[in-house]
N, C-alpha and C positions, 0 to 999 in steps of 0.2 A: 659903546660897540652894540650892547645890549638892545638900544633901540634900533639901530639897523637891521639886527635881525630881527624883530619885534614887526617892522614898519612892512621887511621886504615880501614884496608879491611876483608871481610869474605874471606880466605881462601881455597880452593880449591883441593892443590893439596902439598902433604907433603913430607918433606925428613922422611927416617926410621929412623933416627939418633936421640938420645934421649934427651931431653933439659936435662941440668945440673937442677939437682934439687934445688941448687939456685932460679933459675928464675920460676921453677916452684913454690914453695915454697912463691914468691914474687907476682906469679899470682894468687894464691890461700889468698894468705893474703888481696888481693886488694876485691873480691870477700865475707871473710870475714867483711870486714869494709863497706860494701854496708848500704845505710837508708834501714830501715826497718818498716815496719807499727807501730806504738806506740812503735819503738826500743827494739821488742821484741826479734829479731834475731833468730828466728827459723828454720833460711837456714842451707844445710847441704850440703857441697862437699865431693862427694865421689871422689878420688883422683884415676884415674885406670889406670896404666905402667902397670903392669902385660899384656904382650901379648897375655895368651892365654884367661884370662877374657875380656881384651878389645875386640878378635876376638870373644868371645861369645856375650856380647850385641851389637858386627857390627852388627851378625847375625840377631838377635833377633829385632833391631832397623830396619832390611830392611823388615825382615817377618811381622812387623808392618805394615810398607810404602807398602806391596806387591811390592815388587822390590827386592826380596830375588836373591842374587850372585851379588849385588853389596857393596860396603863400603861407608855405609851413612856419613862416618867422614873423607872419602879422602884420607884414609894413616897415620891421624895422630896416633903420636905414644903413644899421652895422652892424655886422656878420662876424664874431670874435670865432675862428673852428680850431677846435682842442687837438692835436694830436698829440703820441704820447709813443715815442721808442718803444719797440716790441720788447717785452720782457712781460711776469709773470704781473706786474704790479701795476700794468698799462692803465687799465677803467678808473681803479683806485687814485692814482698820483692826476687822472686828467679830471675823476669827479672835485676831490681837492680843487685842482686849480679853474673849476667854475664856478665850485662856490664861493670861495673867494672873490671870483668877480660879481656875480650876483650881489654879494651885499655890500662891494666898492660902490657898484654902480647904484644902487640905490644909497646910501651916502653923499653920490656924486649930483642926488636928485635925476636920476637918470631909472627906464623900465627896463626890465629884462628879464628874459625867460629862456631856460634852459632848452634845446630841443635835439634830439635825437639825430638818428641813421650818418651823422659823419661815420662812422665805420665802414657802412657799405659805399659809401661817398669816395672812400679815401680806396676802397678796392677796386672800384670800377674804372676801364679807361675812360671812360666819360669823366667821369671826377678828376682823374691825373690829367689827365688834357687839359681843363680848365683851370687846374694850379702850378700846369709847368712853370708858371713865370717864375717861381719860390724858389726855382732852380733845385728842388730836395728829393731824395730819392727816396719816394713817398710808400714804396712795397720796404721802408724798415719803419713804418709809424703806423699805428691803431690809431682809427680816429674814434675819440671819446664821445665828442658831442657838440655844438653851436652854442653861443651866448648871443642872441638877438636882444642889440642892443638900442637903444634909442629914449626919446621925451614921449611918457607917455600920454597917451587922448583918455586912457580912463582916470574919473573925478572920483576921490575916496576909495577906499581900500576897505573891504570887506576886513570884519572881526576876524582875524587867527580864533578857531576854537579849539585849546589844547585838550586834548581827550583823557580820561583820567586813564588811570592806572598803566601806565607807560614806562614808568620807571619803578627798578624795582631793587631795595638795597639787601646786600645781606655785611651783618655786621661782624 
């Protein structure tokens, strides 16, 4: 497992080829097994593989960041939107889910990147309209983030530099 942690990098250039459903499911399963406050497991994952819906979410996300005309998901064919039922630990529970998914993506030979603005998407009428097919009261959930997922076109990961003085011991 330490190997995946050392190898994991944010991918910002994806092949348009759709990953195998088994690999996507393994990534999702890792997110569903994430730690959560008091074990409540309030998090959900909206797996978006439909290109039309994916592109609508991308357009909305770019609009929220005031950078229309770009793809904030870097061409990834799969978007895993993470939301958590609103409560004091929502952002933390969602963050655990996203981290687990990114590590498992590395294990599956896939690239991934954490993309923000899911909160604003779920708060917007446009976002709710795009996601109405999941038949969930999105007012009960807080968007935490997305995992852009797919095969990376980036060759050779840069070495991760671990800075000194980041661990302090009290014995």
